[in-house]
TIMI-712604 format. One record per residue (C-alpha): residue in three letters; x, y, z. Coordinates in pm, whole numbers, padded with zeros to 5 digits, always signed. Example, Ala and Ser with C-alpha at 12.3 -4.5 7.8 and 13.67 -1.06 7.14 Angstrom:
% residues 2
ALA+01230-00450+00780SER+01367-00106+00714
//
This chain:
% residues 707
MET+01029-04856+02125PHE+00904-04498+02105LYS+00972-04186+02303PHE+00666-04113+02512GLN+00565-03744+02499PRO+00326-03647+02782GLU+00189-03343+02596ARG+00041-03574+02331LEU-00152-03778+02591VAL-00522-03678+02630GLU-00544-03745+03004ASP-00897-03606+03052GLN-01051-03874+02826CYS-00993-04218+02975LEU-01122-04476+02725GLY-01120-04767+02969GLY-00926-04938+03242GLY-00897-05244+03461THR-00690-05413+03721PHE-00359-05346+03549GLY-00387-05006+03384ALA-00587-04744+03192VAL-00617-04646+02822TYR-00598-04287+02690PRO-00608-04125+02341TYR-00266-04032+02205ARG-00221-03754+01949LYS-00019-03802+01633ASN+00145-03467+01709SER+00090-03174+01939THR-00155-03006+01694ASP-00375-03312+01639ASN-00724-03227+01766LYS-00895-03546+01649TYR-00666-03800+01823ASP-00854-04088+01661LYS-00558-04294+01540TRP-00360-04408+01847VAL-00412-04500+02209VAL-00164-04560+02491LYS-00218-04806+02775ILE-00033-04712+03093ILE+00060-04993+03335GLN+00232-04939+03667ALA+00495-05192+03774PRO+00560-05139+04148SER+00891-05327+04148VAL+01173-05447+03928ASN+01051-05807+03962ASN+00708-05706+03836LEU+00870-05522+03544LEU+01084-05829+03457GLY+00771-06047+03471CYS+00588-05821+03227LEU+00866-05777+02972PRO+00848-06122+02803GLU+00476-06096+02742ILE+00497-05728+02635VAL+00753-05836+02380LEU+00524-06123+02273GLY+00236-05875+02229PHE+00469-05646+02036ALA+00554-05939+01806CYS+00187-06027+01728ASP+00085-05956+01370HIS-00258-06087+01274PRO-00577-05918+01137CYS-00780-06046+01435VAL-00540-05929+01708VAL-00491-05569+01824PRO-00111-05528+01803ILE+00120-05345+02038LYS+00293-05122+01786SER+00548-04985+02030TYR+00622-04955+02400PHE+00816-04730+02637ILE+00933-04792+02996GLU+00997-04503+03233LYS+01124-04513+03591ARG+00953-04282+03833LYS+01167-04023+04005ASN+01274-04102+04359MET+01082-04429+04346ASN+01161-04790+04268SER+00853-04830+04045PHE+00804-04809+03670ASP+00544-04690+03418ILE+00498-04900+03104TYR+00347-04720+02800MET+00212-04945+02520LYS+00102-04778+02196SER-00173-04943+01987PRO-00411-04842+01707ARG-00733-04685+01831MET-01040-04906+01790LYS-01404-04797+01733GLY-01579-04952+02033SER-01602-05287+02206LEU-01826-05590+02177LEU-01949-05504+02527ASP-02085-05168+02403GLU-02265-05340+02118LEU-02414-05608+02345LYS-02542-05344+02589GLU-02705-05159+02301ARG-02872-05480+02180MET-02994-05552+02535ARG-03150-05203+02561ASN-03319-05236+02222LYS-03398-05608+02269THR-03243-05681+01930GLN-03125-06035+01847TYR-02798-06115+01671THR-02844-06277+01332GLU-02685-06613+01258GLU-02448-06448+01012GLU-02330-06196+01274ILE-02267-06476+01529ILE-02070-06683+01276LYS-01856-06387+01160HIS-01767-06290+01520LEU-01690-06651+01617TYR-01473-06705+01309SER-01270-06386+01368LEU-01208-06474+01736ALA-01123-06837+01653CYS-00865-06718+01396GLY-00715-06478+01648LEU-00693-06747+01920ARG-00544-06995+01672TYR-00270-06743+01593LEU-00201-06664+01962HIS-00195-07032+02064SER+00045-07107+01779LYS+00277-06849+01939LYS+00229-07012+02285ILE+00038-06704+02399TYR-00275-06774+02609HIS-00508-06487+02668ARG-00680-06600+02994ASP-00909-06294+02995MET-01145-06339+02698LYS-01449-06121+02763HIS-01660-05866+02575ASP-01470-05556+02680ASN-01141-05708+02556LEU-01289-05767+02209LEU-01275-05450+01998PHE-01403-05334+01656ASP-01190-05153+01400ASP-01331-04885+01167LYS-01458-05158+00929ARG-01645-05343+01207ASN-01392-05629+01211LEU-01365-05789+01557LYS-01017-05812+01714ILE-00870-05956+02038ALA-00710-05691+02263ASP-00497-05692+02583VAL-00275-05979+02470GLY-00042-06105+02746ILE-00116-05829+02999ALA-00247-06038+03290LYS+00072-06230+03373TYR+00286-05988+03571VAL+00149-05977+03928GLU+00303-06294+04079ASP+00548-06561+03970ASP+00364-06857+04118GLU+00173-07036+03838ALA-00141-07130+04030LYS-00179-06789+04193MET-00125-06625+03858LEU-00407-06829+03707ALA-00643-06737+03989SER-00541-06375+03955GLY-00629-06391+03588ALA-00987-06468+03680GLN-01029-06157+03897GLY-01320-05948+03770ALA-01406-06209+03502LEU-01572-06488+03700CYS-01845-06517+03437TYR-01593-06607+03164SER-01317-06805+03341ALA-01324-07182+03294PRO-01415-07383+03609GLU-01084-07570+03601ILE-00892-07241+03645PHE-01005-07232+04008ASP-00859-07574+04073GLN-00556-07538+04305ASN-00380-07800+04092ALA-00423-07602+03772THR-00136-07641+03525LYS-00029-07489+03196ASP-00185-07764+02984LYS-00533-07635+03081LEU-00469-07283+02951PRO-00561-07338+02580LYS-00898-07500+02656ALA-00968-07230+02919ASP-00962-06971+02640ILE-01212-07186+02443TRP-01450-07192+02745SER-01430-06811+02771LEU-01494-06775+02396GLY-01793-07015+02421ILE-01949-06812+02706VAL-01899-06487+02507ILE-02073-06635+02200LEU-02350-06788+02413GLU-02426-06448+02569LEU-02442-06293+02221CYS-02696-06558+02115VAL-02926-06498+02414VAL-02847-06122+02427ASN-02765-06123+02797ARG-02465-06107+03033GLY-02350-06287+03346LEU-02504-06622+03255ILE-02250-06833+03451ASN-02047-06792+03770SER-01749-07024+03725GLN-01703-07058+04102SER-02049-07214+04140PRO-02081-07591+04194LEU-02023-07788+03875GLU-02373-07938+03874GLU-02528-07592+03893ILE-02306-07476+03604ARG-02399-07785+03399ILE-02775-07718+03447LYS-02747-07352+03348ILE-02533-07435+03044LYS-02780-07699+02930LYS-03075-07459+02974HIS-02917-07179+02769VAL-02788-07409+02493GLU-03131-07572+02454SER-03287-07224+02413LEU-03080-07181+02095GLU-03231-07484+01922GLY-03458-07380+01638LYS-03316-07024+01636TYR-02975-07109+01488HIS-02833-07382+01267GLU-02798-07715+01450SER-02426-07746+01365LEU-02364-07399+01518VAL-02558-07493+01833GLU-02363-07820+01862LEU-02031-07632+01823ILE-02124-07386+02103LYS-02232-07679+02322ARG-01890-07842+02283MET-01708-07513+02354VAL-01881-07476+02695SER-01838-07840+02797LEU-01722-07885+03158ASP-01469-08142+03035PRO-01177-07953+02875LYS-01099-08256+02657GLU-01438-08230+02483ARG-01381-07867+02384PRO-01255-07808+02027ASN-00935-07617+01969PRO-00934-07293+01761GLU-00825-07478+01445GLU-01121-07719+01472ILE-01364-07431+01526LYS-01227-07247+01225THR-01237-07557+01003GLU-01596-07644+01096LEU-01717-07289+01026GLU-01541-07288+00688LYS-01705-07620+00606ASN-02065-07537+00704PHE-02090-07156+00666SER-01839-07056+00395LYS-02083-06811+00229MET-02120-06608+00549LEU-01747-06563+00613ASP-01516-06279+00516ASN-01332-06404+00205ASN-01027-06190+00276LEU-00986-06341+00621VAL-01044-06696+00489ASN-00778-06647+00220TYR-00539-06504+00477GLU-00586-06809+00702ARG-00530-07046+00411LEU-00210-06864+00325LEU-00087-06895+00685SER-00176-07266+00685ASN+00016-07327+00363LEU+00318-07143+00495SER+00313-07336+00821ASP+00289-07667+00632ASN+00577-07570+00400LYS+00359-07610+00092PHE+00556-07353-00105GLU+00504-07516-00442ASP+00128-07523-00399LEU+00143-07167-00275VAL+00334-07053-00583SER+00081-07231-00802ILE-00204-07066-00619LEU-00035-06728-00646ASN+00030-06773-01016LYS-00328-06879-01078ARG-00455-06586-00875THR-00222-06353-01065ILE-00369-06469-01395GLU-00721-06421-01260LEU-00634-06073-01137ASN-00482-05984-01476GLU-00800-06100-01650GLU-01012-05905-01407PHE-00789-05603-01456GLU-00819-05626-01835GLU-01195-05659-01815GLU-01214-05370-01573ARG-00991-05165-01803LYS-01224-05228-02098HIS-01523-05142-01884LEU-01350-04824-01767LYS-01262-04732-02127ASN-01627-04774-02231TYR-01736-04575-01930ILE-01494-04294-02020SER-01625-04285-02379GLU-01984-04274-02251LEU-01888-04007-02005SER-01727-03799-02280ILE-02053-03822-02479VAL-02246-03711-02175ILE-02004-03421-02125ASP-02042-03319-02491ASN-02421-03328-02458ALA-02399-03130-02137GLU-02187-02868-02312LEU-02441-02847-02595ASN-02725-02815-02346HIS-02529-02549-02162ALA-02480-02359-02485ARG-02854-02385-02561LEU-02940-02271-02210MET-02705-01974-02241LYS-02866-01888-02574ASP-03214-01915-02422LEU-03096-01708-02127THR-02975-01439-02364LYS-03314-01441-02537GLN-03492-01419-02205GLU-03273-01128-02100THR-03367-00957-02427VAL-03736-01022-02359ILE-03694-00887-02005LYS-03535-00572-02142GLU-03820-00532-02390LEU-04072-00580-02109GLU-03890-00323-01898GLU-03905-00079-02190LYS-04278-00155-02230ILE-04329-00093-01860LYS-04148+00239-01890THR-04365+00328-02190LEU-04680+00230-02002GLU-04568+00435-01704GLN-04514+00732-01933GLU-04858+00677-02087LEU-05004+00655-01739ASP-04841+00984-01647GLY-04989+01133-01964GLU-05330+00995-01882LEU-05304+01134-01530LYS-05223+01474-01676LYS-05521+01440-01912ASP-05738+01349-01615SER-05627+01663-01435VAL-05711+01869-01746LEU-06044+01685-01768ARG-06119+01770-01406LYS-06047+02137-01476SER-06270+02130-01784THR-06537+01954-01579LEU-06529+02236-01326THR-06562+02484-01615ASN-06851+02282-01754LYS-07017+02287-01413SER-07005+02666-01402SER-07143+02689-01756ILE-07413+02437-01665LEU-07511+02655-01369LYS-07540+02956-01600ASP-07743+02751-01848SER-07969+02627-01570GLN-08034+02988-01460ALA-08114+03083-01818LEU-08336+02777-01840LYS-08526+02887-01532LYS-08592+03224-01697GLU-08702+03049-02015LYS-08936+02829-01812GLU-09090+03133-01643ALA-09145+03297-01984LEU-09294+02975-02112LYS-09534+02959-01819GLN-09645+03318-01893LEU-09706+03220-02255GLU-09895+02911-02144ARG-10115+03124-01919ALA-10179+03369-02205LEU-10261+03080-02434GLU-10500+02931-02182SER-10665+03271-02142PHE-10693+03300-02515ILE-10831+02952-02562SER-11079+02994-02276THR-11272+03239-02495SER-11511+03036-02705VAL-11470+03011-03078GLU-11817+03158-03133GLU-11727+03469-02935GLN-11408+03507-03134MET-11598+03467-03464LYS-11860+03716-03348ALA-11593+03965-03251TYR-11430+03906-03587GLN-11760+03971-03771ASP-11815+04284-03565GLN-11474+04406-03662ILE-11555+04345-04028GLN-11888+04526-03997ASN-11724+04818-03826SER-11473+04834-04116GLN-11184+04742-03901GLY-11057+04480-04147PRO-10685+04554-04141GLU-10672+04572-03763SER-10865+04245-03739MET-10626+04078-03980ASN-10335+04207-03780GLU-10483+04054-03461ASN-10525+03716-03635LEU-10167+03734-03760ARG-10047+03819-03409LEU-10226+03512-03273GLU-10068+03282-03532THR-09726+03433-03465CYS-09772+03374-03092LEU-09866+03009-03149SER-09566+02948-03376LEU-09336+03117-03122LEU-09486+02900-02849GLU-09420+02586-03051SER-09062+02700-03120LYS-09003+02762-02749VAL-09138+02419-02659LYS-08902+02257-02911ASP-08610+02462-02777LEU-08695+02356-02425GLU-08708+01989-02523THR-08373+02022-02704LEU-08221+02198-02403LYS-08353+01928-02168SER-08210+01643-02383GLU-07874+01825-02405GLN-07872+01866-02026LEU-07946+01493-01975ALA-07668+01401-02220ARG-07425+01629-02035ASP-07519+01465-01704HIS-07469+01120-01857ASN-07130+01204-02011ASN-07013+01377-01694ASN-07082+01059-01500LEU-06880+00836-01736PRO-06529+00931-01609LYS-06648+00869-01253VAL-06764+00519-01343VAL-06447+00436-01534THR-06230+00558-01247ALA-06437+00374-00987LEU-06430+00044-01178ASN-06059+00070-01248ASN-06005+00118-00876ARG-06212-00194-00807LEU-05937-00403-00972ASN-05668-00300-00718GLY-05533-00032-00946TRP-05340-00253-01191VAL-05587-00235-01482LYS-05509+00084-01673LYS-05783+00244-01887LEU-05948-00086-01977TRP-06307+00008-01893THR-06504+00209-02150VAL-06866+00327-02157SER-06999+00460-02485SER-07341+00459-02653ASN-07490+00289-02350HIS-07243+00004-02401PHE-07020-00114-02116THR-06693-00296-02204LEU-06416-00465-02004LYS-06116-00598-02197ILE-05816-00753-02023GLU-05511-00682-02241ASP-05246-00946-02307ILE-04998-00791-02070TYR-05241-00836-01779LYS-05414-01163-01872ASN-05206-01384-01642TRP-05256-01149-01346LEU-05638-01151-01321THR-05753-01386-01042ASN-06084-01497-00890ALA-06032-01244-00609ASP-05996-00960-00863MET-06316-01065-01044LYS-06507-01092-00714TYR-06380-00750-00603PHE-06496-00597-00933THR-06839-00763-00947ASP-06925-00671-00588GLY-06896-00304-00678LEU-07039-00296-01033ILE-07412-00256-00959PRO-07365-00002-00673ILE-07141+00213-00894LEU-07391+00204-01182LYS-07678+00292-00947GLU-07480+00578-00794ASN-07416+00729-01138ASN-07761+00662-01292LEU-07628+00421-01555LEU-07854+00119-01500ASP-08013+00170-01844LEU-07709+00017-02016PHE-07777-00123-02358GLY-07511-00390-02330LEU-07233-00548-02128GLU-06911-00684-02283ILE-06640-00862-02077ASN-06329-01001-02248CYS-06115-01229-02027ASN-05939-01410-02310LYS-05647-01627-02185CYS-05695-01526-01819THR-05571-01871-01719GLU-05584-01806-01343LEU-05965-01777-01346THR-06174-02072-01222ASP-06543-02139-01140PRO-06576-01870-00866ALA-06496-01596-01122LEU-06781-01700-01355THR-07017-01743-01059SER-06935-01388-00939LEU-07019-01251-01286ALA-07346-01449-01286GLU-07447-01274-00962VAL-07411-00937-01142ILE-07613-01042-01448LYS-07885-01187-01222ASP-07946-00841-01066SER-08298-00740-01172SER-08210-00369-01190LEU-07977-00420-01489HIS-08177-00431-01813LEU-07949-00576-02082LYS-08022-00615-02452TYR-07664-00696-02554LEU-07435-00945-02372ASN-07088-01049-02497LEU-06874-01275-02275ASN-06530-01402-02384PHE-06367-01659-02151SER-06169-01846-02417HIS-05867-02049-02298CYS-05985-02033-01935LYS-05921-02404-01901ASN-06036-02438-01539LEU-06403-02343-01593THR-06651-02632-01552ASP-07015-02717-01624GLU-07114-02608-01272SER-07021-02240-01308PHE-07158-02234-01667ALA-07493-02353-01525ASP-07485-02063-01274LEU-07436-01821-01567MET-07729-01966-01761ILE-07957-01943-01456ALA-07862-01575-01413ILE-07940-01502-01782CYS-08278-01677-01751ASN-08374-01480-01438SER-08288-01127-01550SER-08229-01094-01926LEU-08583-01123-02066HIS-08525-00848-02328LEU-08187-00979-02445GLN-08155-00949-02825TYR-07780-01000-02880LEU-07594-01287-02711THR-07231-01380-02779LEU-07055-01653-02578ASN-06692-01753-02650PHE-06570-02049-02440GLU-06311-02180-02688ASN-06059-02426-02542CYS-06239-02445-02204GLU-06155-02811-02204LYS-06348-02910-01888LEU-06689-02823-02040THR-06912-03106-02170ASN-07252-03163-02335VAL-07412-03065-02001SER-07323-02699-02066LEU-07487-02711-02412GLU-07798-02862-02254ASN-07824-02577-02000LEU-07763-02320-02277GLY-08043-02469-02490LYS-08286-02462-02197ALA-08206-02095-02125ILE-08258-01982-02485SER-08576-02186-02544THR-08752-02086-02219SER-08635-01737-02121LEU-08507-01539-02425PRO-08810-01477-02654TYR-08663-01161-02818LEU-08324-01305-02911GLN-08232-01204-03267HIS-07855-01250-03287LEU-07673-01551-03139SER-07300-01635-03166LEU-07157-01941-02987ASN-06794-02060-02993PHE-06726-02396-02823SER-06427-02494-03037ARG-06147-02723-02917ILE-06355-02883-02640LYS-06330-03261-02655GLY-06617-03312-02410ILE-06867-03186-02671ASN-06989-03425-02944ASP-07272-03482-03194ASP-07526-03569-02924GLY-07480-03242-02740ILE-07493-03039-03064ASP-07808-03220-03177ASP-07985-03147-02846LEU-07885-02777-02865ALA-07997-02747-03228THR-08342-02892-03147LYS-08402-02624-02881LEU-08260-02341-03095GLU-08471-02442-03396ALA-08791-02385-03199SER-08674-02054-03050LEU-08491-01877-03336LYS-08751-01887-03613LYS-08719-01510-03666ALA-08350-01476-03586GLU-08140-01248-03805SER-07797-01405-03743LEU-07661-01732-03602HIS-07292-01825-03566LEU-07194-02169-03433PHE-06829-02280-03403PHE-06729-02632-03290GLU-06379-02678-03438LEU-06106-02903-03290ASN-05725-02897-03329ASP-05685-03267-03403ALA-05887-03579-03474SER-06080-03712-03174ALA-06346-03967-03097ASN-06564-03687-02956GLN-06522-03452-03251VAL-06836-03296-03404SER-06873-03469-03739ASN-06891-03289-04075GLU-07227-03459-04140LYS-07367-03298-03826LYS-07241-02954-03935GLU-07407-02997-04279SER-07733-03100-04116LEU-07721-02786-03898LYS-07683-02569-04208VAL-07999-02726-04351ARG-08196-02692-04026PHE-08112-02320-03990SER-08120-02223-04357HIS-08397-01971-04281VAL-08153-01749-04085PRO-08025-01469-04312ASN-07676-01444-04159LEU-07566-01805-04088GLN-07212-01934-04014ILE-07139-02288-03893ARG-06786-02430-03853
//
């Protein structure tokens, strides 16, 4: 017995109830908030006679000890104050749901039970009934809500021996046991002449109905108070529906269990034996071994049991030794893994240290660059000041130039007046001067005229020099504006990378920025290039050089944007140098756009350098488009340098086609550089024989390099 403590009872969570009582969670102690281990069933006995009738069966339930029966671990009886009634508290382990809950879930989802599930449930319940019947305990209330699952989904029989306490009369007690369970009570229970010898087979009927309802996934198949013929028809109908769905021996066993004749129903031992015989692979081995052990003990086969135990002990020792060896090997393997993990950790820490060092170096570089930027900004401010000074001096020079122009115009007018006099008149005047003996004065006049002409020529030369100097100053004053404007076009992160000198325009992306340049940056730059050049009168550029080496983020749209700039008819280029080496995402399509742009706008191009090394998506198609462009649209080309190294999509056929077109177009070329190297051997590699043949075909070019 145990001392019932009301504060440990969770009264607001009733887990279930029936005719004779209700079940509540029971805490292990007052601080237990999970209360998932114990339950207490409370039964009210209204009189001493009722209490005395319950005690024998409570004690029997307390004495039950089987894996398929929910035990009564302890009980407590308490008399109510000022009343002649009693409360009975029975403590049991808490289960994890009933078979009724599972069946309802299957009915909602329309999910069938598998044959293995049916056999396991039937075997567990047959073992539990066999144990109870061996103790002369008859359940009399076998139904889904009295069959509970433990935490391992093992099915157990609950509410053992609770129904027999209402009345002492045997027949009335049996009828009372069927209250609320008409669908599961055997028909013979309702016979007024019912006796104790019908109790065991009544439990088998109830078990058969439970299993039959699981098979058809439905409830309330039979009303045991119906006429026997009606019951027989319904039973036959439901049993026949199982044929073909389950094994014929299982169907036959269920048919016998729900026979109207109690004598034809098998007892729990027969059910258990038949399941072990026909479905041993589907059964729980632990439960089967437990049942065999109970059978041996009941038959007094101690010697066989000792032999079995000894044999099993030897088997377990062998299994233990094998498991020990396996565990030892596993531990050794695990130690190796741990050692490797430690080595990897050490390497990672070393790499991390290196990376931290690199990060520090980069931070120092950034600081240095920031300092350089500050210096450049200061220089820009000085340059702006000097520009303002230059502007004032230019204004002064322009005023002086105006005066010089006015003087020049006066001289031009005098010269025109002088020239308007005919040569004959001048000669006549000269002869008259000689005749009048005015020789020295006449000579002086001639000398004055020559001096005036030489002065006029000197002034014209000075004016031309002054004009060219003024144009150069205008050009150089515009260069900082262009550099600043183009740097701003790249979102401000490119620092002093644009240069314009000797009519040559250069963009070089330094290593520290190469991974930052994107298609959007290139598009933003190219959209503003031509307008900026037009605004600053720099469309007469001699050449354009763009170096995007290792800008791996660039793809086809970047090259297409650049092609749009080159295609502009207002840009007259004679020198074009494009470096997109290691831009691995460029394809034949964007290269074709570039060639079309060169054909449309670069008629006077004399120098062409293209470096697409390691652009691995290019193929012979790009060489074909290049050959067409050179042979049809570049008649003045004198210097050509092509680098298509480390591109596996280019082979002898593509090179041969390009060489044929170049041979016809570059007869007067001064230099030709062709590079088609690969890192490793490949089926598509340009052969050495092809390279030698190219050297022969272009031997007339003075500066020739082929690799």
